[in-house]
C-alpha positions in Angstrom: 125.4 111.3 88.0 126.3 115.0 87.9 125.4 118.4 89.1 123.9 120.9 86.6 123.1 124.6 86.6 121.8 127.1 84.2 120.8 130.8 84.3 118.6 132.2 81.5 117.9 135.9 81.5 114.8 135.5 79.2 113.2 138.9 79.8 114.4 141.9 77.8 114.8 143.9 81.0 116.7 141.1 82.9 120.2 142.0 83.9 123.0 140.1 82.2 123.9 136.7 83.6 126.8 137.0 86.0 129.3 134.2 85.3 130.5 134.2 88.9 127.0 133.2 90.1 126.9 130.2 87.7 130.3 129.1 88.8 129.4 129.5 92.5 126.3 127.4 92.1 128.2 124.7 90.2 131.1 124.7 92.6 128.6 124.1 95.5 127.9 120.8 93.8 131.5 119.6 93.6 130.7 116.2 95.3 128.1 115.5 92.7 130.8 115.6 90.0 134.4 115.5 91.2 135.7 114.2 87.9 135.5 117.5 86.1 133.7 120.8 85.7 132.5 122.7 82.7 131.2 126.2 81.9 129.7 128.0 78.9 128.1 131.3 78.3 126.8 133.1 75.3 128.2 136.4 74.2 125.0 138.4 74.8 124.9 137.7 78.6 121.5 135.9 78.3 122.4 132.3 79.0 125.1 130.4 80.9 125.5 126.8 81.9 127.6 124.9 84.4 128.3 121.2 85.0 130.0 119.0 87.5 130.9 115.6 86.1 130.8 112.1 87.7 132.2 110.2 84.7 130.3 106.9 84.3 129.4 106.4 80.7 132.2 107.4 78.2 134.5 109.0 80.8 136.7 110.5 78.0 137.2 114.3 77.9 135.3 114.4 74.6 132.1 113.6 76.5 132.4 116.4 79.0 129.6 119.0 79.4 128.2 121.4 78.6 128.2 119.5 75.3 127.3 121.2 71.9 126.5 119.8 68.5 126.1 121.4 65.1 122.7 120.9 63.6 122.3 118.7 60.6 121.3 121.8 58.6 124.7 123.4 59.3 124.1 125.7 62.2 127.3 125.6 64.3 126.8 124.6 68.0 123.0 125.1 67.7 122.2 122.6 70.5 123.9 122.6 73.9 123.1 120.4 76.9 123.8 119.8 80.6 122.6 116.5 81.8 122.4 114.7 85.2 121.6 111.0 85.2 121.8 108.0 82.9 119.9 106.9 79.8 120.0 103.1 80.0 118.7 102.4 76.5 121.0 105.0 74.8 122.8 102.4 72.8 119.6 101.1 71.2 118.5 104.7 70.5 121.9 105.5 69.0 121.8 102.5 66.7 118.4 103.6 65.5 119.7 107.2 64.8 122.8 105.8 63.1 120.5 103.8 60.8 119.1 107.1 59.6 122.5 108.5 58.8 123.2 110.4 62.0 126.9 110.3 63.1 128.3 110.6 66.6 131.7 111.8 67.9 131.4 110.2 71.4 130.2 107.0 73.0 128.1 109.0 75.5 124.3 109.0 76.2 124.6 112.8 76.4 125.2 113.2 72.6 122.3 110.8 72.0 120.0 113.1 73.9 121.0 116.1 71.7 120.4 114.2 68.5 117.0 112.9 69.7 116.0 116.4 70.6 117.1 117.7 67.2 114.9 115.0 65.6 111.8 114.8 67.9 111.8 117.9 70.2 109.8 117.3 73.4 108.5 114.0 72.0 111.9 112.6 72.6 110.9 111.9 76.2 108.7 109.0 75.3 111.7 107.1 74.1 113.9 107.5 77.2 114.6 104.8 79.7 116.6 106.1 82.6 116.9 108.6 85.4 117.5 112.1 84.3 117.2 115.8 84.4 118.6 117.9 81.6 118.6 121.4 80.0 119.0 121.9 76.3 119.6 125.3 74.8 118.6 125.9 71.1 120.7 128.9 70.0 118.7 129.4 66.8 115.3 129.1 68.3 116.5 130.9 71.5 114.6 128.4 73.6 115.5 126.4 76.7 114.0 122.9 77.1 114.0 121.4 80.7 113.0 117.9 81.6 112.8 115.5 84.5 112.4 111.7 84.5 109.0 110.0 85.0 109.4 109.0 88.7 111.5 112.0 89.9 114.6 109.9 90.6 116.8 112.9 89.9 116.1 116.3 91.4 115.9 119.6 89.7 115.0 123.0 91.2 113.9 126.2 89.6 114.0 129.8 90.8 112.2 132.3 88.6 111.9 136.0 89.5 109.9 137.0 86.5 112.9 138.0 84.4 115.6 135.4 85.0 115.3 131.7 85.5 117.9 129.9 87.6 118.2 126.1 87.6 120.3 123.6 89.7 120.3 120.1 90.9 120.3 121.2 94.5 118.5 123.8 96.6 121.6 124.6 98.5 123.5 125.2 95.3 121.0 127.8 94.2 121.4 129.5 97.5 125.2 129.5 97.1 124.8 131.7 94.0 123.6 134.5 96.3 120.6 135.7 94.3 117.8 133.5 95.5 116.3 132.5 98.9 115.6 136.1 100.0 111.9 136.0 99.5 111.3 134.4 102.9 110.2 130.9 104.0 107.6 128.9 102.2 105.0 127.9 104.9 103.9 124.9 102.8 107.4 123.5 102.8 107.6 123.8 106.6 104.2 122.3 107.2 104.9 119.5 104.7 108.1 118.5 106.4 106.5 118.4 109.9 103.6 116.3 108.5 105.6 113.8 106.6 109.3 114.1 107.6 110.2 115.4 104.2 109.3 118.4 102.1 106.6 117.4 99.5 107.2 118.5 95.9 107.1 120.9 94.3 107.7 122.8 97.5 111.0 123.7 99.2 111.6 125.7 102.4 111.9 128.8 100.2 109.2 130.8 98.6 110.9 131.3 95.3 112.5 127.9 94.8 110.4 125.0 93.4 111.1 121.5 92.1 110.3 120.7 88.5 107.6 118.0 88.9 108.5 114.4 88.0 107.4 113.4 84.5 107.2 117.0 83.3 109.1 119.2 80.9 108.9 122.9 80.0 110.1 125.0 77.1 110.9 128.7 77.8 111.5 131.1 74.9 113.4 134.3 74.8 110.8 136.8 76.1 109.4 134.4 78.6 106.8 132.4 76.6 106.4 128.9 78.1 105.0 125.6 77.1 104.6 122.9 79.7 104.4 119.1 79.0 103.4 116.4 81.4 104.5 113.2 79.7 104.0 110.7 82.6 101.8 110.4 85.7 101.7 107.4 88.0 98.0 108.0 88.8 96.9 108.5 85.2 98.8 105.4 84.0 97.2 103.2 86.7 93.8 104.7 85.9 94.2 103.6 82.2 95.6 100.3 83.2 92.5 99.4 85.2 90.5 99.4 82.0 93.0 97.3 80.1 92.9 93.6 79.8 96.1 92.2 81.2 97.9 89.7 78.9 97.4 86.2 80.1 101.1 85.4 80.4 103.5 87.5 82.5 107.2 86.6 82.4 108.2 88.5 85.6 111.7 87.0 85.6 112.3 88.3 82.1 111.1 91.7 83.0 113.2 92.0 86.1 116.3 90.7 84.4 115.8 93.2 81.6 115.6 96.1 84.0 118.6 94.9 86.1 120.7 94.4 82.9 119.8 97.9 81.7 120.8 99.3 85.1 124.3 97.7 84.7 125.0 99.8 81.6 128.2 101.6 82.6 131.8 102.1 81.8 132.8 101.7 85.4 132.1 98.9 87.9 128.6 98.6 89.4 127.9 97.1 92.9 124.7 96.2 94.9 123.5 97.4 98.3 122.5 94.2 100.1 120.3 94.0 103.1 118.4 91.0 104.5 115.2 91.9 102.7 113.6 90.3 99.6 114.1 93.3 97.3 117.9 93.7 97.5 118.4 89.9 97.8 116.4 89.4 94.5 118.5 92.1 92.8 121.6 90.4 94.0 120.5 87.0 92.9 119.4 88.2 89.4 122.5 90.3 89.0 124.8 87.4 89.9 123.4 85.5 86.9 125.0 87.9 84.5 127.8 89.5 86.5 129.1 86.2 88.2 131.9 86.4 90.7 132.7 90.0 89.7 129.6 91.2 91.5 130.4 93.3 94.6 127.9 93.7 97.4 127.8 95.9 100.5 125.9 95.6 103.8 125.6 98.1 106.6 125.1 97.0 110.2 124.7 98.7 113.6 126.2 97.6 116.8 123.0 98.5 118.6 121.1 95.9 116.5 123.6 93.1 116.9 121.9 89.8 117.9 118.4 91.3 117.4 115.8 90.8 114.7 116.8 94.2 113.2 120.3 93.1 112.4 120.7 92.8 108.6 124.2 91.5 108.6 123.9 87.7 109.2 121.3 87.1 106.6 122.9 89.4 104.1 126.1 87.5 104.4 124.2 84.3 103.9 122.8 85.7 100.6 126.2 86.9 99.5 127.8 83.5 100.1 124.9 81.8 98.4 125.5 83.8 95.2 129.3 84.1 95.5 129.6 87.8 95.5 132.6 89.8 96.7 131.1 91.1 99.9 131.9 93.8 102.3 130.1 94.4 105.6 130.7 97.3 107.9 129.2 97.9 111.3 128.9 101.4 112.8 128.1 102.7 116.2 126.9 105.9 117.8 130.3 107.5 117.7 130.3 107.3 113.8 127.0 109.1 113.8 128.2 111.8 116.2 131.4 112.5 114.2 129.5 112.5 110.8 126.5 114.5 112.0 127.6 117.9 110.8 128.5 116.4 107.4 125.2 114.6 107.2 123.2 117.8 107.9 125.3 119.7 105.4 124.9 117.2 102.6 121.1 116.9 103.3 119.9 119.2 100.5 116.3 119.4 101.9 115.4 118.3 105.5 114.6 114.7 105.9 114.2 112.3 108.9 115.6 109.5 106.8 118.7 108.9 104.6 121.3 108.3 107.3 121.6 104.6 106.5 122.1 105.5 102.8 124.7 108.0 103.8 126.8 105.4 105.6 126.4 102.6 103.1 127.3 104.9 100.2 130.4 105.9 102.1 131.4 102.3 102.3 130.9 101.8 98.6 132.9 105.0 97.8 135.8 103.9 100.1 135.9 100.6 98.1 136.4 102.6 94.9 132.8 102.3 93.4 130.9 105.1 91.7 127.7 103.2 90.9 125.5 100.9 93.1 122.1 99.3 92.7 119.5 99.6 95.4 116.3 97.6 96.1 114.4 100.9 96.6 110.9 100.8 94.9 110.2 97.1 95.3 107.6 97.7 98.1 105.8 100.3 96.1 105.7 98.2 92.9 104.7 94.9 94.5 102.6 96.1 97.5 105.1 95.2 100.2 104.2 97.9 102.8 101.6 97.3 105.5 99.9 100.4 104.2 98.5 98.3 101.4 96.4 96.4 103.9 96.0 98.8 106.8 94.8 101.9 105.0 92.1 100.2 102.9 90.9 98.3 105.9 90.6 101.5 108.0 88.8 103.3 105.2 86.4 100.4 104.7 85.6 100.4 108.4 85.1 104.1 109.0 84.4 105.5 105.6 80.7 104.5 105.5 79.8 105.8 108.9 77.6 108.9 108.4 78.6 112.1 110.3 81.9 110.6 111.5 84.1 113.5 110.3 82.4 116.3 112.3 82.1 113.9 115.3 85.8 113.1 115.0 86.7 116.7 114.9 84.9 117.4 118.1 86.3 114.2 119.7 89.8 115.3 118.7 89.4 118.8 120.1 88.0 117.5 123.4 90.1 114.3 123.9 93.2 115.2 122.0 95.3 116.5 124.9 94.4 113.5 127.1 95.1 111.0 124.2 98.5 112.6 123.5 99.6 112.1 127.1 98.6 108.4 127.1 99.4 107.2 123.6 100.3 108.3 120.1 98.6 111.6 119.2 97.4 110.0 115.9 94.7 108.2 117.8 93.0 111.5 118.5 92.4 112.0 114.8 91.3 108.4 114.0 87.6 109.3 113.5 88.3 112.6 111.8 90.7 111.3 109.3 90.4 107.6 109.1 87.4 107.4 106.8 89.2 108.7 103.6 92.3 107.4 101.8 94.1 110.7 102.2 93.3 111.0 105.9 94.1 107.4 106.7 97.4 107.7 104.8 98.3 110.8 106.7 97.6 108.9 110.0 99.8 106.1 108.8 102.7 108.0 107.3 102.4 111.3 109.3 105.1 112.5 111.7 103.3 115.3 113.4 99.5 115.7 113.2 97.9 118.9 111.8 96.7 120.1 115.2 100.2 119.8 116.6 101.8 122.2 114.1 101.1 125.5 116.0 103.2 124.2 118.9 106.2 123.7 116.6 106.1 126.8 114.3 104.4 130.1 114.3 100.6 129.5 114.3 100.0 131.8 111.4 102.7 130.0 109.4 101.1 126.7 110.3 97.7 127.9 109.1 99.0 129.4 105.9 101.2 126.4 105.1 98.3 124.0 105.6 96.0 126.1 103.3 98.7 126.3 100.6 99.7 122.7 100.8 96.2 121.2 101.0 97.7 117.8 101.5 94.4 115.9 102.0 92.7 117.5 99.0 95.9 116.9 96.9 96.1 113.3 97.8 92.4 112.7 97.3 92.6 114.2 93.8 95.5 111.8 93.0 93.6 108.7 93.9 90.0 109.8 93.2 89.8 108.3 89.7 91.7 105.1 90.7 89.4 102.3 91.4 91.5 99.6 93.0 92.3 100.1 96.8 95.8 98.6 96.2 96.4 101.0 93.3 95.3 104.0 95.4 98.0 103.1 97.9 100.5 102.5 95.2 99.9 106.0 93.8 100.3 107.5 97.3 103.4 105.5 98.2 105.1 106.1 94.9 104.4 109.8 94.5 104.8 110.8 98.2 106.9 108.4 100.3 109.1 107.1 97.5 109.5 110.3 95.5 109.7 112.9 98.3 111.7 110.8 100.7 113.4 107.6 99.5 114.5 108.8 96.1 115.5 112.3 97.3 117.5 110.7 100.2 119.2 108.3 97.9 120.3 111.3 95.8 121.7 113.5 98.5 123.2 110.7 100.6 124.8 109.0 97.6 126.1 112.2 96.1 127.7 113.2 99.4 130.2 110.5 98.5 130.0 110.9 94.7 128.1 107.6 94.4 125.3 107.1 91.9 122.5 105.0 93.3 120.4 103.2 90.6 117.0 101.7 91.3 115.9 98.9 88.9 112.5 98.6 90.5 111.8 102.2 89.6 111.9 101.7 85.8 109.4 103.1 83.3 109.4 100.0 81.1 108.9 97.7 84.1 106.1 99.8 85.4 104.4 100.2 82.0 104.4 96.5 81.5 103.2 95.6 84.9 100.6 98.3 85.2 97.7 96.2 83.7 98.3 93.5 86.3 98.6 95.8 89.3 95.6 96.2 91.7 94.0 92.9 90.7 93.5 89.8 92.8 96.2 88.0 90.8 98.7 90.9 90.8 102.4 89.9 91.2 103.5 90.1 94.8 106.8 90.4 96.6 106.8 86.6 96.8 106.4 86.4 93.0 109.3 88.8 92.6 111.5 86.8 95.0 110.8 83.6 93.1 112.3 84.8 89.9 116.0 84.0 90.3 117.2 80.9 88.6 119.0 79.9 91.8 116.4 80.3 94.5 117.0 82.6 97.4 118.0 81.0 100.7 114.9 79.9 102.7 115.9 82.1 105.6 115.2 85.2 103.5 111.6 84.0 102.9 111.2 83.1 106.6 112.3 86.5 107.9 109.6 88.9 109.0 109.5 92.2 107.2 111.2 94.9 109.4 112.3 97.5 106.9 115.8 98.8 107.0 116.1 100.3 110.5 118.6 102.9 111.8 119.0 103.5 115.6 118.5 107.2 115.1 116.0 107.3 118.0 118.5 105.7 120.4 121.4 107.9 119.2 119.4 111.1 119.5 117.9 110.1 122.9 121.5 109.6 124.1 122.2 113.3 123.5 123.9 113.2 120.1 121.7 116.0 118.7 120.7 117.8 121.9 117.3 117.9 123.6 114.2 119.8 122.7 111.9 121.4 125.2 108.8 121.2 123.0 106.5 118.6 124.6 104.9 117.7 121.3 108.4 116.8 119.9 109.1 114.1 122.4 109.4 110.5 121.4 110.4 108.5 118.3 111.9 110.5 115.4 110.3 113.7 116.4 113.3 115.2 118.3 115.5 114.4 115.3 113.0 116.0 112.9 113.0 119.2 115.0 116.8 119.3 115.0 116.9 118.7 111.2 114.4 121.5 110.5 116.1 123.9 112.8 119.4 123.3 111.0 117.9 123.6 107.6 116.1 126.8 108.4 119.3 128.4 109.8 
């Protein structure tokens, strides 16, 4: 895991790249890579690259970045790369390249990426198994190639003013360079955060900064000519899979072991975040089969949850003892949150109502000397573990066929909304208006604030413009419109919205706050590709199938425990005054006050 930055003055009239800006952006990401920093710029002032290194694979100095290689045709330092992430199958790829006479000077996955690009260009992406963002500069072709992994595990942000392209792993790092962020707020980013508790990609809070979409790449030539590539789409893959015949035999245990073993590829120790849930317990169980007593596990508990069903600690310790891991549990209380609040909000690259738990558990791992930890993130999306997989299709089935319900629902919401909001959750006012479509029902289930509440929170004109630019219902409906299975419709929405925009992004900023790389074996392209033909069918593998894969069965208590999710007592902590109070009536209750505080801090 690292922090990368590049500036490319591609237009003939673009001013020369200022080295100090690149270094300022890179230095703002020090926690992403405290093991070293690198810088390179061409002599013409057109291109510069910066890198912060968290040394995990081949930590020797020879593998530092920006890394350059001579082309096989003899052009010196033709290809140069900055890379954030890990390529878990790099050894297999390297062996294949060596078989064709290509030699290597390091043991790094970074050098493999350069040689793959030299051989295959953009087609290299179909061979990669990992989490990554990278930028490759071709000095002969004077082109820049930029790519992001299929699921968007690693973030990458672009700011293009029409003459110069700026790239970084964090929004706040781009701002630290001093040349972007002045175009004003992006209404769609603000509206998206208030709707979902996270900023939906490709938006940010800033007009001129956007995320490179997951599963996409772009080539930019000197002069500005561009070519975009979309090499992976969750929705399109599931659409195709619904017309495929699934092989009769599915060895789920073999698939999961394969993913977990690939995610242990590292030259430094790798641990596991362990909660009381099926996902992390399964990862722990399968990992213990190959790692044995060397496996280290970490559990976070909260004093407020002690002796309640939300307490993860007792059952996590049962699982740890069952598999003989070297386990560490740490409980925290409100005072920990209060003292860390400023650091949390600073580390939070884009506003989010989540991620606090990951911040603290990553801190525990870092204090124990680890740089890499596996997480059970993604298991619910892959195996249909959320209640949305049942609730949303049921609601759509019930209300979707009622003629004239949407206009009636709109009138009902306008007339009864204020009364409903005083008596119960404001979402109930929009039940008839939104509940008949997958996009609307999903918004009701996952939404933080409802669309009609937005003018009470931000400028009404910003709310209107942001809603029109974001078009969340239309966007979600387009994603699932060609997917047949109700389960796969929800899988698309959960994977591309909740998981990508919130869970993965939170894992990135919260882990990087402590220089900890969080790996996610359930979010794996090979695993997803293999399972896709089975998903959405009556006999699709479930969480129970997943949990039955370890050779040594999970403790029965894990199966008996009701699903609660990993809870954090943010609501209690904020209600007790840790983040101050808000006067906005609509922002009362639940995580809403925390959301308002987070947004206020993020927007300055």
